[in-house]
VEXSEVO-888160 format. One record per atom (N, C-alpha, C): residue in one letter; chain; residue number from 0; atom name; z, x, y. Coordinates in nm, 2 decimals, m for minus. Each point is the difference from the previous one (the first is absolute). Layout:
 r c   k  a     c3     c1     c2
 A A NUM CA      Z      X      Y
...
# end
This chain:
 r c   k  a     c3     c1     c2
 M A   0  N  m1.48   1.01  m0.82
 M A   0 CA   0.11  m0.05   0.08
 M A   0  C   0.07  m0.10  m0.08
 A A   1  N   0.14   0.01  m0.01
 A A   1 CA   0.08  m0.10  m0.07
 A A   1  C   0.06  m0.09   0.11
 R A   2  N  m0.02  m0.13  m0.02
 R A   2 CA   0.06  m0.10   0.09
 R A   2  C   0.12  m0.07  m0.07
 A A   3  N   0.10  m0.03   0.08
 A A   3 CA   0.11  m0.07  m0.06
 A A   3  C   0.05  m0.11   0.10
 T A   4  N   0.08  m0.09  m0.05
 T A   4 CA   0.06  m0.10   0.08
 T A   4  C   0.14  m0.01  m0.04
 V A   5  N   0.09  m0.01   0.10
 V A   5 CA   0.14  m0.02  m0.02
 V A   5  C   0.05  m0.10   0.09
 S A   6  N   0.10  m0.08  m0.05
 S A   6 CA   0.06  m0.11   0.08
 S A   6  C   0.15   0.01   0.00
 Y A   7  N   0.06  m0.03   0.12
 Y A   7 CA   0.14   0.00   0.01
 Y A   7  C   0.05  m0.13   0.06
 V A   8  N   0.11  m0.05  m0.05
 V A   8 CA   0.07  m0.11   0.06
 V A   8  C   0.11   0.06   0.10
 L A   9  N  m0.01  m0.04   0.12
 L A   9 CA   0.09   0.05   0.10
 L A   9  C   0.12  m0.10   0.03
 D A  10  N   0.11   0.05   0.06
 D A  10 CA   0.11  m0.10   0.03
 D A  10  C  m0.05  m0.11   0.09
 E A  11  N  m0.07   0.04   0.11
 E A  11 CA  m0.04  m0.10   0.10
 E A  11  C  m0.10   0.06   0.09
 I A  12  N  m0.10  m0.07   0.03
 I A  12 CA  m0.10   0.04   0.10
 I A  12  C   0.02  m0.10   0.12
 D A  13  N   0.05   0.06   0.11
 D A  13 CA   0.03  m0.09   0.11
 D A  13  C  m0.05   0.06   0.13
 G A  14  N   0.04  m0.05   0.12
 G A  14 CA  m0.05   0.05   0.12
 G A  14  C   0.02   0.15   0.02
 R A  15  N   0.12   0.05  m0.04
 R A  15 CA   0.03   0.14   0.02
 R A  15  C  m0.10   0.09  m0.09
 H A  16  N  m0.02  m0.05  m0.12
 H A  16 CA  m0.09   0.07  m0.08
 H A  16  C  m0.12  m0.09  m0.03
 G A  17  N  m0.08  m0.02   0.10
 G A  17 CA  m0.11  m0.10  m0.01
 G A  17  C  m0.11   0.05  m0.09
 V A  18  N  m0.09  m0.09  m0.03
 V A  18 CA  m0.11   0.03  m0.08
 V A  18  C  m0.09   0.12   0.06
 G A  19  N  m0.02  m0.01   0.13
 G A  19 CA  m0.09   0.10   0.06
 G A  19  C   0.07   0.14  m0.01
 D A  20  N   0.13   0.01   0.03
 D A  20 CA   0.06   0.13  m0.01
 D A  20  C   0.00   0.06  m0.14
 L A  21  N   0.02  m0.09  m0.10
 L A  21 CA   0.00   0.04  m0.14
 L A  21  C  m0.14   0.05  m0.04
 K A  22  N  m0.10  m0.08   0.03
 K A  22 CA  m0.14   0.04  m0.03
 K A  22  C  m0.04   0.13   0.07
 Q A  23  N   0.03   0.02   0.13
 Q A  23 CA  m0.03   0.12   0.07
 Q A  23  C   0.07   0.12  m0.06
 G A  24  N   0.13  m0.02  m0.03
 G A  24 CA   0.08   0.11  m0.06
 G A  24  C  m0.05   0.05  m0.13
 L A  25  N  m0.04  m0.09  m0.09
 L A  25 CA  m0.06   0.04  m0.13
 L A  25  C  m0.14   0.05   0.01
 D A  26  N  m0.08  m0.06   0.09
 D A  26 CA  m0.14   0.05   0.02
 D A  26  C   0.00   0.14   0.05
 R A  27  N   0.10   0.05   0.06
 R A  27 CA   0.00   0.14   0.04
 R A  27  C   0.00   0.10  m0.11
 L A  28  N   0.04  m0.04  m0.12
 L A  28 CA   0.01   0.09  m0.11
 L A  28  C  m0.14   0.04  m0.05
 P A  29  N  m0.03   0.13  m0.03
 P A  29 CA  m0.13   0.04  m0.04
 P A  29  C  m0.03  m0.07  m0.14
 G A  30  N  m0.12  m0.04  m0.01
 G A  30 CA  m0.05  m0.06  m0.12
 G A  30  C   0.02  m0.15  m0.02
 V A  31  N   0.07  m0.06   0.10
 V A  31 CA   0.02  m0.15  m0.01
 V A  31  C  m0.13  m0.07   0.05
 F A  32  N  m0.05  m0.09  m0.09
 F A  32 CA  m0.12  m0.08   0.02
 F A  32  C   0.04  m0.13   0.08
 S A  33  N   0.10  m0.06  m0.05
 S A  33 CA   0.04  m0.13   0.06
 S A  33  C   0.14  m0.03  m0.02
 V A  34  N   0.06  m0.09   0.08
 V A  34 CA   0.13  m0.04  m0.01
 V A  34  C   0.00  m0.16   0.03
 S A  35  N   0.06  m0.07  m0.09
 S A  35 CA   0.01  m0.15   0.02
 S A  35  C   0.15  m0.03  m0.01
 V A  36  N   0.04  m0.10   0.09
 V A  36 CA   0.14  m0.04   0.01
 V A  36  C   0.01  m0.15  m0.01
 S A  37  N   0.09  m0.05  m0.07
 S A  37 CA   0.03  m0.14  m0.01
 S A  37  C   0.14  m0.03   0.05
 T A  38  N   0.01  m0.07   0.11
 T A  38 CA   0.14  m0.04   0.05
 T A  38  C   0.06  m0.11  m0.09
 Q A  39  N  m0.08  m0.07  m0.07
 Q A  39 CA   0.05  m0.11  m0.09
 Q A  39  C   0.07   0.06  m0.12
 T A  40  N  m0.05   0.11  m0.05
 T A  40 CA   0.06   0.06  m0.12
 T A  40  C   0.08   0.13   0.03
 N A  41  N  m0.01   0.05   0.13
 N A  41 CA   0.06   0.12   0.04
 N A  41  C  m0.06   0.12  m0.08
 C A  42  N  m0.13  m0.01  m0.03
 C A  42 CA  m0.07   0.10  m0.09
 C A  42  C  m0.10   0.08   0.08
 V A  43  N   0.00   0.13  m0.02
 V A  43 CA  m0.10   0.08   0.06
 V A  43  C  m0.08   0.07  m0.12
 T A  44  N  m0.13   0.00   0.01
 T A  44 CA  m0.09   0.06  m0.10
 T A  44  C  m0.09   0.11   0.07
 V A  45  N   0.00   0.11  m0.07
 V A  45 CA  m0.07   0.12   0.06
 V A  45  C  m0.11   0.04  m0.10
 D A  46  N  m0.12   0.01   0.04
 D A  46 CA  m0.11   0.06  m0.08
 D A  46  C  m0.03   0.14   0.05
 Y A  47  N   0.00   0.09  m0.09
 Y A  47 CA  m0.01   0.14   0.05
 Y A  47  C  m0.07   0.09  m0.10
 D A  48  N  m0.04   0.12   0.05
 D A  48 CA  m0.06   0.10  m0.08
 D A  48  C   0.11   0.10  m0.05
 T A  49  N   0.01   0.01  m0.13
 T A  49 CA   0.11   0.08  m0.05
 T A  49  C  m0.01   0.15   0.03
 T A  50  N  m0.11   0.04   0.04
 T A  50 CA  m0.01   0.14   0.04
 T A  50  C   0.04   0.03   0.14
 G A  51  N   0.02  m0.11   0.08
 G A  51 CA   0.05   0.01   0.14
 G A  51  C   0.14  m0.04   0.02
 T A  52  N   0.06  m0.08  m0.08
 T A  52 CA   0.14  m0.04   0.01
 T A  52  C   0.05  m0.06  m0.13
 G A  53  N   0.12  m0.03  m0.01
 G A  53 CA   0.06  m0.06  m0.12
 G A  53  C   0.11  m0.09   0.02
 Q A  54  N   0.06  m0.05  m0.10
 Q A  54 CA   0.11  m0.10   0.01
 Q A  54  C   0.12   0.06   0.08
 K A  55  N   0.04   0.12  m0.03
 K A  55 CA   0.11   0.06   0.07
 K A  55  C  m0.02   0.01   0.15
 A A  56  N  m0.12   0.04   0.04
 A A  56 CA  m0.03   0.00   0.15
 A A  56  C   0.00  m0.14   0.06
 I A  57  N  m0.05  m0.10  m0.07
 I A  57 CA   0.01  m0.13   0.05
 I A  57  C   0.14  m0.05   0.01
 Q A  58  N   0.08   0.03  m0.10
 Q A  58 CA   0.14  m0.04   0.00
 Q A  58  C   0.08   0.07   0.12
 R A  59  N  m0.03   0.13   0.02
 R A  59 CA   0.06   0.07   0.11
 R A  59  C  m0.04  m0.06   0.14
 Q A  60  N  m0.13  m0.04   0.01
 Q A  60 CA  m0.04  m0.06   0.12
 Q A  60  C   0.06  m0.14   0.02
 L A  61  N   0.02  m0.08  m0.10
 L A  61 CA   0.07  m0.12   0.01
 L A  61  C   0.14   0.02   0.06
 E A  62  N   0.07   0.10  m0.05
 E A  62 CA   0.13   0.04   0.04
 E A  62  C   0.00   0.04   0.15
 K A  63  N  m0.10   0.08   0.04
 K A  63 CA  m0.01   0.04   0.14
 K A  63  C  m0.02  m0.12   0.09
 L A  64  N  m0.07  m0.10  m0.05
 L A  64 CA  m0.03  m0.12   0.08
 L A  64  C   0.13  m0.09   0.00
 G A  65  N   0.10   0.04  m0.06
 G A  65 CA   0.13  m0.08   0.00
 G A  65  C   0.02  m0.09  m0.12
 Y A  66  N  m0.08   0.00  m0.10
 Y A  66 CA   0.02  m0.08  m0.12
 Y A  66  C   0.08   0.09  m0.10
 E A  67  N   0.13  m0.02   0.00
 E A  67 CA   0.09   0.08  m0.09
 E A  67  C   0.01  m0.07  m0.14
 R A  68  N  m0.03  m0.13   0.00
 R A  68 CA   0.01  m0.06  m0.13
 R A  68  C  m0.13  m0.07  m0.04
 W A  69  N  m0.06   0.04  m0.11
 W A  69 CA  m0.12  m0.05  m0.04
 W A  69  C  m0.01   0.02  m0.16
 A A  70  N  m0.08  m0.08  m0.06
 A A  70 CA  m0.02   0.01  m0.14
 A A  70  C  m0.14  m0.01  m0.04
 P A  71  N  m0.05   0.08  m0.10
 P A  71 CA  m0.14  m0.01  m0.05
 P A  71  C  m0.02  m0.14  m0.05
 R A  72  N  m0.12  m0.05   0.03
 R A  72 CA  m0.04  m0.13  m0.05
 R A  72  C  m0.07   0.02  m0.13
 I A  73  N   0.03  m0.08  m0.10
 I A  73 CA  m0.06   0.02  m0.13
 I A  73  C  m0.13  m0.08  m0.01
 P A  74  N  m0.11   0.05  m0.05
 P A  74 CA  m0.02   0.14  m0.04
 P A  74  C  m0.01   0.09   0.13
 A A  75  N   0.07   0.11  m0.01
 A A  75 CA   0.02   0.09   0.12
 A A  75  C  m0.13   0.08   0.03
 V A  76  N  m0.07   0.05  m0.10
 V A  76 CA  m0.12   0.08   0.02
 V A  76  C  m0.11  m0.04  m0.08
 S A  77  N  m0.12   0.00   0.06
 S A  77 CA  m0.12  m0.02  m0.07
 S A  77  C  m0.10   0.11   0.04
 T A  78  N  m0.03   0.08  m0.10
 T A  78 CA  m0.09   0.12   0.03
 T A  78  C  m0.14  m0.02  m0.06
 R A  79  N  m0.10   0.03   0.08
 R A  79 CA  m0.14  m0.01  m0.05
 R A  79  C  m0.08   0.12   0.05
 M A  80  N  m0.09   0.04  m0.07
 M A  80 CA  m0.09   0.11   0.04
 M A  80  C  m0.12  m0.06   0.07
 D A  81  N  m0.03   0.07   0.11
 D A  81 CA  m0.12  m0.04   0.09
 D A  81  C  m0.11   0.10  m0.03
 D A  82  N  m0.11  m0.05  m0.05
 D A  82 CA  m0.11   0.09  m0.03
 D A  82  C  m0.09   0.03   0.12
 G A  83  N   0.04  m0.05   0.11
 G A  83 CA  m0.07   0.03   0.12
 G A  83  C  m0.13  m0.09   0.02
 A A  84  N  m0.02  m0.09  m0.09
 A A  84 CA  m0.12  m0.08   0.01
 A A  84  C   0.01  m0.11   0.09
# end
């Protein structure tokens, strides 16, 4: 299993697009392990299994949740192999 992490800076995380809605919306994607959201930096970070989902699916889900403007946070992706231990 290959795990990856991707972070995006969003325009704004506010009452309309609250932390809970954002986390629930991204957690629905297959292969997502965890979602963390910072309202201070307007950043969302997703840890996921690359065999279950990918960056394009995460980006589409952000758009479905109403986030039309976002940018990858640098470094955008960190991939590591999980040996199952």
